[in-house]
PDB file of N, CA, C and O in Angstrom:
ATOM      1  N   MET A   1       6.916  -1.537  43.157  1.00  0.00           N
ATOM      2  CA  MET A   1       6.215  -1.340  41.896  1.00  0.00           C
ATOM      3  C   MET A   1       6.394  -2.567  41.021  1.00  0.00           C
ATOM      4  O   MET A   1       7.460  -3.184  41.024  1.00  0.00           O
ATOM      5  N   LEU A   2       5.378  -2.920  40.286  1.00  0.00           N
ATOM      6  CA  LEU A   2       5.466  -4.056  39.378  1.00  0.00           C
ATOM      7  C   LEU A   2       6.405  -3.747  38.222  1.00  0.00           C
ATOM      8  O   LEU A   2       6.386  -2.649  37.667  1.00  0.00           O
ATOM      9  N   THR A   3       7.205  -4.702  37.878  1.00  0.00           N
ATOM     10  CA  THR A   3       8.044  -4.546  36.702  1.00  0.00           C
ATOM     11  C   THR A   3       7.759  -5.678  35.747  1.00  0.00           C
ATOM     12  O   THR A   3       7.427  -6.785  36.172  1.00  0.00           O
ATOM     13  N   TYR A   4       7.881  -5.423  34.504  1.00  0.00           N
ATOM     14  CA  TYR A   4       7.663  -6.441  33.482  1.00  0.00           C
ATOM     15  C   TYR A   4       8.624  -6.211  32.348  1.00  0.00           C
ATOM     16  O   TYR A   4       9.098  -5.094  32.143  1.00  0.00           O
ATOM     17  N   LYS A   5       8.915  -7.266  31.605  1.00  0.00           N
ATOM     18  CA  LYS A   5       9.867  -7.176  30.510  1.00  0.00           C
ATOM     19  C   LYS A   5       9.099  -7.022  29.200  1.00  0.00           C
ATOM     20  O   LYS A   5       8.220  -7.824  28.888  1.00  0.00           O
ATOM     21  N   ALA A   6       9.433  -6.003  28.452  1.00  0.00           N
ATOM     22  CA  ALA A   6       8.807  -5.788  27.143  1.00  0.00           C
ATOM     23  C   ALA A   6       9.692  -4.878  26.317  1.00  0.00           C
ATOM     24  O   ALA A   6      10.571  -4.196  26.845  1.00  0.00           O
ATOM     25  N   GLU A   7       9.457  -4.874  25.036  1.00  0.00           N
ATOM     26  CA  GLU A   7      10.242  -4.042  24.133  1.00  0.00           C
ATOM     27  C   GLU A   7       9.301  -3.142  23.346  1.00  0.00           C
ATOM     28  O   GLU A   7       8.226  -3.568  22.922  1.00  0.00           O
ATOM     29  N   VAL A   8       9.712  -1.903  23.157  1.00  0.00           N
ATOM     30  CA  VAL A   8       8.969  -0.998  22.293  1.00  0.00           C
ATOM     31  C   VAL A   8       9.704  -0.993  20.965  1.00  0.00           C
ATOM     32  O   VAL A   8      10.722  -0.321  20.802  1.00  0.00           O
ATOM     33  N   SER A   9       9.171  -1.751  20.021  1.00  0.00           N
ATOM     34  CA  SER A   9       9.867  -1.895  18.753  1.00  0.00           C
ATOM     35  C   SER A   9       8.871  -2.257  17.673  1.00  0.00           C
ATOM     36  O   SER A   9       7.862  -2.909  17.942  1.00  0.00           O
ATOM     37  N   ASN A  10       9.149  -1.838  16.461  1.00  0.00           N
ATOM     38  CA  ASN A  10       8.302  -2.177  15.329  1.00  0.00           C
ATOM     39  C   ASN A  10       8.914  -3.289  14.486  1.00  0.00           C
ATOM     40  O   ASN A  10       8.482  -3.522  13.357  1.00  0.00           O
ATOM     41  N   VAL A  11       9.907  -3.970  15.023  1.00  0.00           N
ATOM     42  CA  VAL A  11      10.578  -5.035  14.290  1.00  0.00           C
ATOM     43  C   VAL A  11       9.649  -6.242  14.213  1.00  0.00           C
ATOM     44  O   VAL A  11       9.135  -6.708  15.230  1.00  0.00           O
ATOM     45  N   ARG A  12       9.443  -6.734  13.012  1.00  0.00           N
ATOM     46  CA  ARG A  12       8.623  -7.924  12.811  1.00  0.00           C
ATOM     47  C   ARG A  12       9.527  -9.057  12.353  1.00  0.00           C
ATOM     48  O   ARG A  12      10.334  -8.880  11.440  1.00  0.00           O
ATOM     49  N   LEU A  13       9.399 -10.204  12.975  1.00  0.00           N
ATOM     50  CA  LEU A  13      10.168 -11.366  12.577  1.00  0.00           C
ATOM     51  C   LEU A  13       9.303 -12.242  11.693  1.00  0.00           C
ATOM     52  O   LEU A  13       8.154 -12.524  12.033  1.00  0.00           O
ATOM     53  N   LYS A  14       9.835 -12.672  10.570  1.00  0.00           N
ATOM     54  CA  LYS A  14       9.050 -13.455   9.624  1.00  0.00           C
ATOM     55  C   LYS A  14       8.670 -14.803  10.228  1.00  0.00           C
ATOM     56  O   LYS A  14       9.485 -15.468  10.867  1.00  0.00           O
ATOM     57  N   GLY A  15       7.411 -15.190  10.010  1.00  0.00           N
ATOM     58  CA  GLY A  15       6.936 -16.499  10.416  1.00  0.00           C
ATOM     59  C   GLY A  15       6.553 -16.629  11.878  1.00  0.00           C
ATOM     60  O   GLY A  15       6.241 -17.734  12.324  1.00  0.00           O
ATOM     61  N   LEU A  16       6.564 -15.551  12.638  1.00  0.00           N
ATOM     62  CA  LEU A  16       6.217 -15.628  14.043  1.00  0.00           C
ATOM     63  C   LEU A  16       4.847 -15.010  14.275  1.00  0.00           C
ATOM     64  O   LEU A  16       4.529 -13.958  13.721  1.00  0.00           O
ATOM     65  N   SER A  17       4.048 -15.664  15.089  1.00  0.00           N
ATOM     66  CA  SER A  17       2.766 -15.072  15.465  1.00  0.00           C
ATOM     67  C   SER A  17       3.046 -13.888  16.380  1.00  0.00           C
ATOM     68  O   SER A  17       4.143 -13.758  16.924  1.00  0.00           O
ATOM     69  N   SER A  18       2.063 -13.040  16.544  1.00  0.00           N
ATOM     70  CA  SER A  18       2.284 -11.849  17.367  1.00  0.00           C
ATOM     71  C   SER A  18       2.513 -12.219  18.831  1.00  0.00           C
ATOM     72  O   SER A  18       3.280 -11.542  19.517  1.00  0.00           O
ATOM     73  N   SER A  19       1.862 -13.283  19.330  1.00  0.00           N
ATOM     74  CA  SER A  19       2.099 -13.705  20.710  1.00  0.00           C
ATOM     75  C   SER A  19       3.524 -14.193  20.886  1.00  0.00           C
ATOM     76  O   SER A  19       4.185 -13.864  21.871  1.00  0.00           O
ATOM     77  N   LEU A  20       3.993 -14.976  19.931  1.00  0.00           N
ATOM     78  CA  LEU A  20       5.369 -15.457  20.006  1.00  0.00           C
ATOM     79  C   LEU A  20       6.344 -14.297  19.876  1.00  0.00           C
ATOM     80  O   LEU A  20       7.402 -14.292  20.505  1.00  0.00           O
ATOM     81  N   LEU A  21       5.985 -13.318  19.059  1.00  0.00           N
ATOM     82  CA  LEU A  21       6.828 -12.135  18.908  1.00  0.00           C
ATOM     83  C   LEU A  21       6.952 -11.397  20.232  1.00  0.00           C
ATOM     84  O   LEU A  21       8.044 -10.954  20.590  1.00  0.00           O
ATOM     85  N   TRP A  22       5.846 -11.256  20.968  1.00  0.00           N
ATOM     86  CA  TRP A  22       5.888 -10.610  22.278  1.00  0.00           C
ATOM     87  C   TRP A  22       6.802 -11.380  23.222  1.00  0.00           C
ATOM     88  O   TRP A  22       7.586 -10.781  23.958  1.00  0.00           O
ATOM     89  N   HIS A  23       6.703 -12.713  23.200  1.00  0.00           N
ATOM     90  CA  HIS A  23       7.551 -13.514  24.073  1.00  0.00           C
ATOM     91  C   HIS A  23       9.023 -13.333  23.722  1.00  0.00           C
ATOM     92  O   HIS A  23       9.870 -13.286  24.614  1.00  0.00           O
ATOM     93  N   LYS A  24       9.335 -13.230  22.435  1.00  0.00           N
ATOM     94  CA  LYS A  24      10.710 -12.981  22.016  1.00  0.00           C
ATOM     95  C   LYS A  24      11.186 -11.624  22.520  1.00  0.00           C
ATOM     96  O   LYS A  24      12.335 -11.480  22.938  1.00  0.00           O
ATOM     97  N   MET A  25      10.301 -10.629  22.480  1.00  0.00           N
ATOM     98  CA  MET A  25      10.660  -9.297  22.954  1.00  0.00           C
ATOM     99  C   MET A  25      10.890  -9.290  24.459  1.00  0.00           C
ATOM    100  O   MET A  25      11.763  -8.574  24.950  1.00  0.00           O
ATOM    101  N   ILE A  26      10.119 -10.076  25.188  1.00  0.00           N
ATOM    102  CA  ILE A  26      10.263 -10.132  26.641  1.00  0.00           C
ATOM    103  C   ILE A  26      11.637 -10.666  27.005  1.00  0.00           C
ATOM    104  O   ILE A  26      12.290 -10.151  27.913  1.00  0.00           O
ATOM    105  N   ILE A  27      12.068 -11.688  26.304  1.00  0.00           N
ATOM    106  CA  ILE A  27      13.370 -12.283  26.580  1.00  0.00           C
ATOM    107  C   ILE A  27      14.494 -11.285  26.290  1.00  0.00           C
ATOM    108  O   ILE A  27      15.504 -11.265  26.993  1.00  0.00           O
ATOM    109  N   LYS A  28      14.318 -10.467  25.264  1.00  0.00           N
ATOM    110  CA  LYS A  28      15.388  -9.606  24.794  1.00  0.00           C
ATOM    111  C   LYS A  28      15.617  -8.361  25.665  1.00  0.00           C
ATOM    112  O   LYS A  28      16.763  -7.971  25.887  1.00  0.00           O
ATOM    113  N   TYR A  29      14.565  -7.748  26.148  1.00  0.00           N
ATOM    114  CA  TYR A  29      14.704  -6.458  26.834  1.00  0.00           C
ATOM    115  C   TYR A  29      14.018  -6.456  28.194  1.00  0.00           C
ATOM    116  O   TYR A  29      13.044  -7.176  28.416  1.00  0.00           O
ATOM    117  N   ASN A  30      14.540  -5.642  29.091  1.00  0.00           N
ATOM    118  CA  ASN A  30      13.924  -5.391  30.387  1.00  0.00           C
ATOM    119  C   ASN A  30      13.396  -3.967  30.393  1.00  0.00           C
ATOM    120  O   ASN A  30      14.147  -3.019  30.162  1.00  0.00           O
ATOM    121  N   LYS A  31      12.125  -3.819  30.651  1.00  0.00           N
ATOM    122  CA  LYS A  31      11.530  -2.478  30.743  1.00  0.00           C
ATOM    123  C   LYS A  31      10.660  -2.406  31.987  1.00  0.00           C
ATOM    124  O   LYS A  31      10.221  -3.427  32.518  1.00  0.00           O
ATOM    125  N   ASP A  32      10.424  -1.215  32.429  1.00  0.00           N
ATOM    126  CA  ASP A  32       9.536  -0.981  33.544  1.00  0.00           C
ATOM    127  C   ASP A  32       8.095  -1.143  33.081  1.00  0.00           C
ATOM    128  O   ASP A  32       7.786  -0.945  31.906  1.00  0.00           O
ATOM    129  N   TRP A  33       7.229  -1.501  34.001  1.00  0.00           N
ATOM    130  CA  TRP A  33       5.801  -1.692  33.718  1.00  0.00           C
ATOM    131  C   TRP A  33       5.204  -0.456  33.047  1.00  0.00           C
ATOM    132  O   TRP A  33       4.351  -0.579  32.168  1.00  0.00           O
ATOM    133  N   LYS A  34       5.643   0.721  33.450  1.00  0.00           N
ATOM    134  CA  LYS A  34       5.105   1.968  32.904  1.00  0.00           C
ATOM    135  C   LYS A  34       5.559   2.214  31.471  1.00  0.00           C
ATOM    136  O   LYS A  34       4.937   3.002  30.758  1.00  0.00           O
ATOM    137  N   GLU A  35       6.627   1.558  31.037  1.00  0.00           N
ATOM    138  CA  GLU A  35       7.166   1.784  29.703  1.00  0.00           C
ATOM    139  C   GLU A  35       6.605   0.846  28.642  1.00  0.00           C
ATOM    140  O   GLU A  35       7.002   0.923  27.480  1.00  0.00           O
ATOM    141  N   ILE A  36       5.695  -0.032  29.021  1.00  0.00           N
ATOM    142  CA  ILE A  36       5.044  -0.907  28.041  1.00  0.00           C
ATOM    143  C   ILE A  36       4.154  -0.020  27.166  1.00  0.00           C
ATOM    144  O   ILE A  36       3.480   0.867  27.690  1.00  0.00           O
ATOM    145  N   PRO A  37       4.134  -0.234  25.858  1.00  0.00           N
ATOM    146  CA  PRO A  37       3.365   0.642  24.957  1.00  0.00           C
ATOM    147  C   PRO A  37       1.854   0.389  25.059  1.00  0.00           C
ATOM    148  O   PRO A  37       1.267  -0.272  24.203  1.00  0.00           O
ATOM    149  N   TRP A  38       1.238   0.926  26.116  1.00  0.00           N
ATOM    150  CA  TRP A  38      -0.176   0.653  26.394  1.00  0.00           C
ATOM    151  C   TRP A  38      -1.086   1.163  25.289  1.00  0.00           C
ATOM    152  O   TRP A  38      -2.077   0.507  24.966  1.00  0.00           O
ATOM    153  N   LYS A  39      -0.782   2.305  24.704  1.00  0.00           N
ATOM    154  CA  LYS A  39      -1.638   2.842  23.642  1.00  0.00           C
ATOM    155  C   LYS A  39      -1.635   1.911  22.431  1.00  0.00           C
ATOM    156  O   LYS A  39      -2.676   1.692  21.811  1.00  0.00           O
ATOM    157  N   GLU A  40      -0.469   1.364  22.098  1.00  0.00           N
ATOM    158  CA  GLU A  40      -0.389   0.423  20.975  1.00  0.00           C
ATOM    159  C   GLU A  40      -1.197  -0.839  21.267  1.00  0.00           C
ATOM    160  O   GLU A  40      -1.879  -1.365  20.387  1.00  0.00           O
ATOM    161  N   ILE A  41      -1.115  -1.317  22.503  1.00  0.00           N
ATOM    162  CA  ILE A  41      -1.868  -2.516  22.884  1.00  0.00           C
ATOM    163  C   ILE A  41      -3.359  -2.233  22.827  1.00  0.00           C
ATOM    164  O   ILE A  41      -4.125  -3.054  22.322  1.00  0.00           O
ATOM    165  N   HIS A  42      -3.792  -1.060  23.348  1.00  0.00           N
ATOM    166  CA  HIS A  42      -5.211  -0.680  23.285  1.00  0.00           C
ATOM    167  C   HIS A  42      -5.693  -0.602  21.838  1.00  0.00           C
ATOM    168  O   HIS A  42      -6.775  -1.090  21.513  1.00  0.00           O
ATOM    169  N   LEU A  43      -4.897   0.005  20.983  1.00  0.00           N
ATOM    170  CA  LEU A  43      -5.267   0.146  19.584  1.00  0.00           C
ATOM    171  C   LEU A  43      -5.384  -1.217  18.897  1.00  0.00           C
ATOM    172  O   LEU A  43      -6.319  -1.460  18.135  1.00  0.00           O
ATOM    173  N   LYS A  44      -4.431  -2.092  19.175  1.00  0.00           N
ATOM    174  CA  LYS A  44      -4.468  -3.432  18.598  1.00  0.00           C
ATOM    175  C   LYS A  44      -5.697  -4.202  19.087  1.00  0.00           C
ATOM    176  O   LYS A  44      -6.352  -4.897  18.310  1.00  0.00           O
ATOM    177  N   LEU A  45      -6.000  -4.074  20.377  1.00  0.00           N
ATOM    178  CA  LEU A  45      -7.184  -4.718  20.947  1.00  0.00           C
ATOM    179  C   LEU A  45      -8.452  -4.198  20.287  1.00  0.00           C
ATOM    180  O   LEU A  45      -9.328  -4.980  19.917  1.00  0.00           O
ATOM    181  N   TYR A  46      -8.554  -2.891  20.139  1.00  0.00           N
ATOM    182  CA  TYR A  46      -9.724  -2.291  19.506  1.00  0.00           C
ATOM    183  C   TYR A  46      -9.888  -2.784  18.073  1.00  0.00           C
ATOM    184  O   TYR A  46     -10.996  -3.105  17.644  1.00  0.00           O
ATOM    185  N   ASN A  47      -8.774  -2.842  17.329  1.00  0.00           N
ATOM    186  CA  ASN A  47      -8.844  -3.300  15.941  1.00  0.00           C
ATOM    187  C   ASN A  47      -9.312  -4.745  15.849  1.00  0.00           C
ATOM    188  O   ASN A  47     -10.113  -5.084  14.977  1.00  0.00           O
ATOM    189  N   LEU A  48      -8.822  -5.596  16.736  1.00  0.00           N
ATOM    190  CA  LEU A  48      -9.272  -6.985  16.735  1.00  0.00           C
ATOM    191  C   LEU A  48     -10.756  -7.088  17.081  1.00  0.00           C
ATOM    192  O   LEU A  48     -11.488  -7.858  16.459  1.00  0.00           O
ATOM    193  N   GLN A  49     -11.195  -6.318  18.066  1.00  0.00           N
ATOM    194  CA  GLN A  49     -12.611  -6.336  18.438  1.00  0.00           C
ATOM    195  C   GLN A  49     -13.487  -5.835  17.298  1.00  0.00           C
ATOM    196  O   GLN A  49     -14.579  -6.355  17.071  1.00  0.00           O
ATOM    197  N   TYR A  50     -13.005  -4.827  16.585  1.00  0.00           N
ATOM    198  CA  TYR A  50     -13.765  -4.306  15.454  1.00  0.00           C
ATOM    199  C   TYR A  50     -13.850  -5.335  14.335  1.00  0.00           C
ATOM    200  O   TYR A  50     -14.894  -5.476  13.698  1.00  0.00           O
ATOM    201  N   LYS A  51     -12.760  -6.053  14.094  1.00  0.00           N
ATOM    202  CA  LYS A  51     -12.785  -7.098  13.071  1.00  0.00           C
ATOM    203  C   LYS A  51     -13.778  -8.193  13.438  1.00  0.00           C
ATOM    204  O   LYS A  51     -14.490  -8.702  12.572  1.00  0.00           O
ATOM    205  N   ILE A  52     -13.828  -8.556  14.712  1.00  0.00           N
ATOM    206  CA  ILE A  52     -14.796  -9.562  15.160  1.00  0.00           C
ATOM    207  C   ILE A  52     -16.208  -9.064  14.900  1.00  0.00           C
ATOM    208  O   ILE A  52     -17.047  -9.813  14.399  1.00  0.00           O
ATOM    209  N   TYR A  53     -16.476  -7.817  15.233  1.00  0.00           N
ATOM    210  CA  TYR A  53     -17.799  -7.227  14.984  1.00  0.00           C
ATOM    211  C   TYR A  53     -18.127  -7.250  13.492  1.00  0.00           C
ATOM    212  O   TYR A  53     -19.215  -7.670  13.096  1.00  0.00           O
ATOM    213  N   ARG A  54     -17.180  -6.798  12.669  1.00  0.00           N
ATOM    214  CA  ARG A  54     -17.415  -6.712  11.228  1.00  0.00           C
ATOM    215  C   ARG A  54     -17.653  -8.092  10.613  1.00  0.00           C
ATOM    216  O   ARG A  54     -18.576  -8.269   9.819  1.00  0.00           O
ATOM    217  N   TYR A  55     -16.822  -9.066  10.980  1.00  0.00           N
ATOM    218  CA  TYR A  55     -16.986 -10.406  10.423  1.00  0.00           C
ATOM    219  C   TYR A  55     -18.279 -11.057  10.895  1.00  0.00           C
ATOM    220  O   TYR A  55     -18.899 -11.818  10.152  1.00  0.00           O
ATOM    221  N   THR A  56     -18.687 -10.764  12.116  1.00  0.00           N
ATOM    222  CA  THR A  56     -19.965 -11.286  12.609  1.00  0.00           C
ATOM    223  C   THR A  56     -21.121 -10.679  11.828  1.00  0.00           C
ATOM    224  O   THR A  56     -22.058 -11.378  11.443  1.00  0.00           O
ATOM    225  N   LYS A  57     -21.048  -9.375  11.597  1.00  0.00           N
ATOM    226  CA  LYS A  57     -22.102  -8.698  10.853  1.00  0.00           C
ATOM    227  C   LYS A  57     -22.183  -9.196   9.414  1.00  0.00           C
ATOM    228  O   LYS A  57     -23.270  -9.295   8.845  1.00  0.00           O
ATOM    229  N   GLU A  58     -21.008  -9.513   8.818  1.00  0.00           N
ATOM    230  CA  GLU A  58     -20.962 -10.012   7.444  1.00  0.00           C
ATOM    231  C   GLU A  58     -21.178 -11.525   7.369  1.00  0.00           C
ATOM    232  O   GLU A  58     -21.126 -12.110   6.287  1.00  0.00           O
ATOM    233  N   ASN A  59     -21.421 -12.155   8.521  1.00  0.00           N
ATOM    234  CA  ASN A  59     -21.677 -13.596   8.619  1.00  0.00           C
ATOM    235  C   ASN A  59     -20.488 -14.426   8.127  1.00  0.00           C
ATOM    236  O   ASN A  59     -20.674 -15.468   7.498  1.00  0.00           O
ATOM    237  N   LYS A  60     -19.272 -13.965   8.414  1.00  0.00           N
ATOM    238  CA  LYS A  60     -18.052 -14.704   8.083  1.00  0.00           C
ATOM    239  C   LYS A  60     -17.557 -15.373   9.367  1.00  0.00           C
ATOM    240  O   LYS A  60     -16.636 -14.898  10.030  1.00  0.00           O
ATOM    241  N   ILE A  61     -18.204 -16.490   9.687  1.00  0.00           N
ATOM    242  CA  ILE A  61     -17.999 -17.139  10.975  1.00  0.00           C
ATOM    243  C   ILE A  61     -16.564 -17.652  11.140  1.00  0.00           C
ATOM    244  O   ILE A  61     -15.974 -17.492  12.209  1.00  0.00           O
ATOM    245  N   ASN A  62     -16.002 -18.261  10.106  1.00  0.00           N
ATOM    246  CA  ASN A  62     -14.648 -18.803  10.229  1.00  0.00           C
ATOM    247  C   ASN A  62     -13.618 -17.710  10.490  1.00  0.00           C
ATOM    248  O   ASN A  62     -12.726 -17.886  11.320  1.00  0.00           O
ATOM    249  N   LEU A  63     -13.731 -16.589   9.793  1.00  0.00           N
ATOM    250  CA  LEU A  63     -12.815 -15.472  10.026  1.00  0.00           C
ATOM    251  C   LEU A  63     -13.004 -14.887  11.426  1.00  0.00           C
ATOM    252  O   LEU A  63     -12.037 -14.525  12.096  1.00  0.00           O
ATOM    253  N   MET A  64     -14.255 -14.804  11.851  1.00  0.00           N
ATOM    254  CA  MET A  64     -14.559 -14.272  13.175  1.00  0.00           C
ATOM    255  C   MET A  64     -13.928 -15.150  14.252  1.00  0.00           C
ATOM    256  O   MET A  64     -13.344 -14.630  15.203  1.00  0.00           O
ATOM    257  N   ARG A  65     -14.036 -16.456  14.121  1.00  0.00           N
ATOM    258  CA  ARG A  65     -13.454 -17.369  15.114  1.00  0.00           C
ATOM    259  C   ARG A  65     -11.932 -17.300  15.109  1.00  0.00           C
ATOM    260  O   ARG A  65     -11.295 -17.393  16.159  1.00  0.00           O
ATOM    261  N   LYS A  66     -11.362 -17.138  13.934  1.00  0.00           N
ATOM    262  CA  LYS A  66      -9.906 -17.005  13.824  1.00  0.00           C
ATOM    263  C   LYS A  66      -9.423 -15.771  14.586  1.00  0.00           C
ATOM    264  O   LYS A  66      -8.437 -15.832  15.321  1.00  0.00           O
ATOM    265  N   ILE A  67     -10.123 -14.656  14.405  1.00  0.00           N
ATOM    266  CA  ILE A  67      -9.754 -13.413  15.095  1.00  0.00           C
ATOM    267  C   ILE A  67     -10.013 -13.534  16.599  1.00  0.00           C
ATOM    268  O   ILE A  67      -9.258 -12.983  17.400  1.00  0.00           O
ATOM    269  N   GLN A  68     -11.066 -14.246  16.988  1.00  0.00           N
ATOM    270  CA  GLN A  68     -11.329 -14.458  18.413  1.00  0.00           C
ATOM    271  C   GLN A  68     -10.182 -15.225  19.070  1.00  0.00           C
ATOM    272  O   GLN A  68      -9.734 -14.871  20.161  1.00  0.00           O
ATOM    273  N   ARG A  69      -9.712 -16.275  18.400  1.00  0.00           N
ATOM    274  CA  ARG A  69      -8.577 -17.032  18.939  1.00  0.00           C
ATOM    275  C   ARG A  69      -7.343 -16.142  19.058  1.00  0.00           C
ATOM    276  O   ARG A  69      -6.608 -16.198  20.044  1.00  0.00           O
ATOM    277  N   LYS A  70      -7.137 -15.327  18.042  1.00  0.00           N
ATOM    278  CA  LYS A  70      -5.996 -14.402  18.071  1.00  0.00           C
ATOM    279  C   LYS A  70      -6.131 -13.419  19.235  1.00  0.00           C
ATOM    280  O   LYS A  70      -5.153 -13.131  19.924  1.00  0.00           O
ATOM    281  N   LEU A  71      -7.328 -12.913  19.447  1.00  0.00           N
ATOM    282  CA  LEU A  71      -7.584 -11.966  20.530  1.00  0.00           C
ATOM    283  C   LEU A  71      -7.282 -12.589  21.889  1.00  0.00           C
ATOM    284  O   LEU A  71      -6.670 -11.953  22.748  1.00  0.00           O
ATOM    285  N   VAL A  72      -7.706 -13.812  22.079  1.00  0.00           N
ATOM    286  CA  VAL A  72      -7.502 -14.488  23.362  1.00  0.00           C
ATOM    287  C   VAL A  72      -6.029 -14.794  23.598  1.00  0.00           C
ATOM    288  O   VAL A  72      -5.556 -14.728  24.733  1.00  0.00           O
ATOM    289  N   ASN A  73      -5.301 -15.127  22.538  1.00  0.00           N
ATOM    290  CA  ASN A  73      -3.919 -15.560  22.690  1.00  0.00           C
ATOM    291  C   ASN A  73      -2.886 -14.444  22.579  1.00  0.00           C
ATOM    292  O   ASN A  73      -1.697 -14.699  22.771  1.00  0.00           O
ATOM    293  N   GLU A  74      -3.296 -13.231  22.279  1.00  0.00           N
ATOM    294  CA  GLU A  74      -2.359 -12.109  22.183  1.00  0.00           C
ATOM    295  C   GLU A  74      -1.756 -11.826  23.556  1.00  0.00           C
ATOM    296  O   GLU A  74      -2.470 -11.642  24.541  1.00  0.00           O
ATOM    297  N   PHE A  75      -0.448 -11.796  23.595  1.00  0.00           N
ATOM    298  CA  PHE A  75       0.238 -11.547  24.860  1.00  0.00           C
ATOM    299  C   PHE A  75      -0.011 -10.128  25.367  1.00  0.00           C
ATOM    300  O   PHE A  75      -0.146  -9.910  26.571  1.00  0.00           O
ATOM    301  N   GLY A  76      -0.071  -9.175  24.457  1.00  0.00           N
ATOM    302  CA  GLY A  76      -0.334  -7.792  24.852  1.00  0.00           C
ATOM    303  C   GLY A  76      -1.690  -7.639  25.524  1.00  0.00           C
ATOM    304  O   GLY A  76      -1.837  -6.853  26.460  1.00  0.00           O
ATOM    305  N   ASN A  77      -2.680  -8.388  25.050  1.00  0.00           N
ATOM    306  CA  ASN A  77      -4.008  -8.327  25.661  1.00  0.00           C
ATOM    307  C   ASN A  77      -3.996  -8.937  27.057  1.00  0.00           C
ATOM    308  O   ASN A  77      -4.727  -8.494  27.943  1.00  0.00           O
ATOM    309  N   LYS A  78      -3.168  -9.949  27.247  1.00  0.00           N
ATOM    310  CA  LYS A  78      -3.033 -10.525  28.581  1.00  0.00           C
ATOM    311  C   LYS A  78      -2.400  -9.517  29.534  1.00  0.00           C
ATOM    312  O   LYS A  78      -2.809  -9.397  30.689  1.00  0.00           O
ATOM    313  N   LEU A  79      -1.401  -8.795  29.040  1.00  0.00           N
ATOM    314  CA  LEU A  79      -0.800  -7.734  29.850  1.00  0.00           C
ATOM    315  C   LEU A  79      -1.832  -6.670  30.214  1.00  0.00           C
ATOM    316  O   LEU A  79      -1.883  -6.198  31.349  1.00  0.00           O
ATOM    317  N   LEU A  80      -2.643  -6.307  29.239  1.00  0.00           N
ATOM    318  CA  LEU A  80      -3.677  -5.297  29.459  1.00  0.00           C
ATOM    319  C   LEU A  80      -4.696  -5.772  30.491  1.00  0.00           C
ATOM    320  O   LEU A  80      -5.150  -4.985  31.322  1.00  0.00           O
ATOM    321  N   ALA A  81      -5.054  -7.047  30.444  1.00  0.00           N
ATOM    322  CA  ALA A  81      -5.999  -7.601  31.420  1.00  0.00           C
ATOM    323  C   ALA A  81      -5.413  -7.537  32.833  1.00  0.00           C
ATOM    324  O   ALA A  81      -6.114  -7.191  33.784  1.00  0.00           O
ATOM    325  N   VAL A  82      -4.143  -7.866  32.964  1.00  0.00           N
ATOM    326  CA  VAL A  82      -3.482  -7.791  34.273  1.00  0.00           C
ATOM    327  C   VAL A  82      -3.442  -6.347  34.745  1.00  0.00           C
ATOM    328  O   VAL A  82      -3.664  -6.066  35.923  1.00  0.00           O
ATOM    329  N   ARG A  83      -3.161  -5.445  33.838  1.00  0.00           N
ATOM    330  CA  ARG A  83      -3.118  -4.026  34.197  1.00  0.00           C
ATOM    331  C   ARG A  83      -4.486  -3.542  34.673  1.00  0.00           C
ATOM    332  O   ARG A  83      -4.578  -2.827  35.672  1.00  0.00           O
ATOM    333  N   MET A  84      -5.535  -3.921  33.973  1.00  0.00           N
ATOM    334  CA  MET A  84      -6.880  -3.478  34.345  1.00  0.00           C
ATOM    335  C   MET A  84      -7.261  -4.014  35.724  1.00  0.00           C
ATOM    336  O   MET A  84      -7.823  -3.284  36.540  1.00  0.00           O
ATOM    337  N   VAL A  85      -6.960  -5.275  35.985  1.00  0.00           N
ATOM    338  CA  VAL A  85      -7.303  -5.876  37.274  1.00  0.00           C
ATOM    339  C   VAL A  85      -6.482  -5.268  38.406  1.00  0.00           C
ATOM    340  O   VAL A  85      -7.012  -4.988  39.481  1.00  0.00           O
ATOM    341  N   SER A  86      -5.184  -5.065  38.164  1.00  0.00           N
ATOM    342  CA  SER A  86      -4.319  -4.598  39.251  1.00  0.00           C
ATOM    343  C   SER A  86      -4.400  -3.097  39.484  1.00  0.00           C
ATOM    344  O   SER A  86      -4.223  -2.655  40.620  1.00  0.00           O
ATOM    345  N   GLN A  87      -4.657  -2.303  38.468  1.00  0.00           N
ATOM    346  CA  GLN A  87      -4.648  -0.858  38.664  1.00  0.00           C
ATOM    347  C   GLN A  87      -6.026  -0.245  38.800  1.00  0.00           C
ATOM    348  O   GLN A  87      -6.180   0.777  39.469  1.00  0.00           O
ATOM    349  N   ASP A  88      -7.029  -0.844  38.183  1.00  0.00           N
ATOM    350  CA  ASP A  88      -8.363  -0.256  38.240  1.00  0.00           C
ATOM    351  C   ASP A  88      -9.127  -0.655  39.491  1.00  0.00           C
ATOM    352  O   ASP A  88     -10.090   0.011  39.871  1.00  0.00           O
ATOM    353  N   ASN A  89      -8.702  -1.746  40.140  1.00  0.00           N
ATOM    354  CA  ASN A  89      -9.436  -2.207  41.321  1.00  0.00           C
ATOM    355  C   ASN A  89      -8.803  -1.690  42.569  1.00  0.00           C
ATOM    356  O   ASN A  89      -9.283  -1.973  43.667  1.00  0.00           O
TER     357      ASN A  89
END
């Protein structure tokens, strides 16, 4: 079974991007692949996608691009992509 390191925690470190925060959590804790907070990752992904939609509709291109970069670089979204490819196929 695949294993991955992640932490289920609401601790926020000041001055760290969310991707860097995920990397810090990976170093700190070892968890099983099944224990990664998938619902939280899905919710965060949905919220980012909704913000992109809203900013596009409001013609706020700079904000939309900022959120797109964040979406691409989020570590949780990368985990979700690996999960979708490995488990759904």
